[in-house]
C-alpha angles and dihedrals in degrees: 000000000000115000096341109149129188112231117205101171126062090224087069089069109091089191092071121078126218093261092054094044090052094050094050097044092091090055091050090051091059105034121035118249121211131155138136140235094251093061093038089060089061093059121098096224091189090063113077089197097046105149096217090052088050089052096053112023126075117255130201089232088069087075094061116118098251135121134000127285095231099023093159089062092222095156092072089059097051106118099176130359109298097006130100119194106184099139121046096235098035134070123188112209119199110205103170143358101226126099133190085243133353109251107223089220094052114144091202096058089133090067089069099044123110113268094022112141100176095115126044133183093245115078096167097110089048091053090050090051093049091048093054096043104076092178090070103087100167136036128199112208112208142137129135093330114317092202090069088069121090118258090246092058093042090054092061093069103022098057094051089048093049091052092056105102094202095062112091096180136027115187137182122211112212143162094180095099085067098038103035111005087170091072087063099037099049108038107093090180090061092047089053092047093050094045089050090056095045110080136142089269100050136011133198116235123212118204106204127200115211113160105178132026093241089069089065094088126163086260091052089048088052090051091052093049088050092056090047091053088053088060101253128149111232135201137158136229136176142161119249101254127197111244093007111065101345091109107092091220091056094045092049089050091051090051092046096048091048089049091057093058094046099258112129118209099236102176138010109193141196110254115248112247090241122165110276094020101098093105089061098042127109127182110266095246092049088055088052091053091051091048094050093046092048090051089053089052095045115104098251099256129134092293090062092061102037111034115107133195108227138192109201098204120191091225106031100033124221110353123182119223104225104180147268130287119181105319099337131092117211130215134179127201106249102172107000124199086227113047094216087071094058111133097359115146120213137165142204130203108267116272110181089190094057114118097178136023091254087064089072117089113171102075129191135173138191 
């Protein structure tokens, strides 16, 4: 890991002058800041519109009165501390509330705010719930970023989960391969733990989170290869972000570069209209246009046939955005909150200003 250091105060950034520090202090007071020297070195500081800078540094536009802090309404699906049970077959286990860097577009900003107690250090009650609910066949482990934890701490919940016969899939959600790949490359205890939980009978899935092709460095490639050698299944997902990957050429390059290292882009998704996220948001139909153009530019591999554009709605569940015909936009229930909706296709009259699916009003169904 060399001399990598985590930075939690803007004043630690030598690239920022006194005037900029003073202007951004109000953003830092409201939304937590955290990054590290590895990721900072990837930023082109001479470019005011650098996408990696936009991803990791506070911006005054975050203070605009827009969106809702917990737009996903996850709190209403918490069944026991640290465990979300929104979909019948899926549990989301929160194991920490620390990340390698705080993504400025994060839809769980409230997790990192002072006084928040949504995540505790004790997941024993959550493990008991998962063990007793056999309808739950897969568990997503997230946070924060679970890969910031030591292998010893990870083992306390991973081994009990791995030994539950009713779980078909255990997956980790991490952005650390982009933010601090050395954490993956250099930890032999982590390698041993993952290898132990990857057998012919069950495999661990890692949901990666690359947002821009410049994040796929040589070190990040080595981290990906390390996870593959440990036996893990890998795939990537990212929101479409204004000024980051909203150029179809950039998005296609991201998909292609991931494909070269064996990481399929499984989902692209519409960004939650969370408080502070306006500067990253695009209208839904504009995101669809970016998605379709990027697929046209992508080199025709597996990603081209399987990647989906998803709206993860707090009421409907996960809905795939299919496309537009004439003046209608079409959707399909991908992972519905209510199973009776599974596979149903429906449409709305086009609304180019719509940010979220709830902004559409004129409904139709086959």
